Phi, psi and omega in degrees: 000137181241132182228136176262121179236119187053236180256009184248149174269135178246133178248146179250128179262162184243128175230137185244136177291145177211154180259135178286119179261324178207156181233141175212095183066235180269006181249148177220144170272126182237158179242118177273002182099157179054035176079010179272105181249142179212160172263131179229160177272130182245020184292344183271349184223159174263118184230159172229166178305136178091347177294155171254137180228157169270131182245129176226126176053039176084005180239137170284123186248349181197143174270137181244154168290146182303317181301313180297318180296315181293323176296317180294317178298322178297317177298318178299317179298321177297316179298314180297319180296318181288338178269003180084017182279355178238000000 
């Protein structure tokens, strides 16, 4: 999404919640739900197995509470379903 504010361009980035399934150094296997697994870099945050993180561009950028992560994933699923993605 692109927004013009005053004379400056503002960009909005997208971060998706994922659950940490395994850790190996600065890399983690995460689950975005519905079987979507990926490897991400976790060097920017302190995580443990089972934590939920926000992932942007292959990096975990924030640790989330489980309730917040599950609510956000549910909203994403609703958006995808209404857009014909399921």
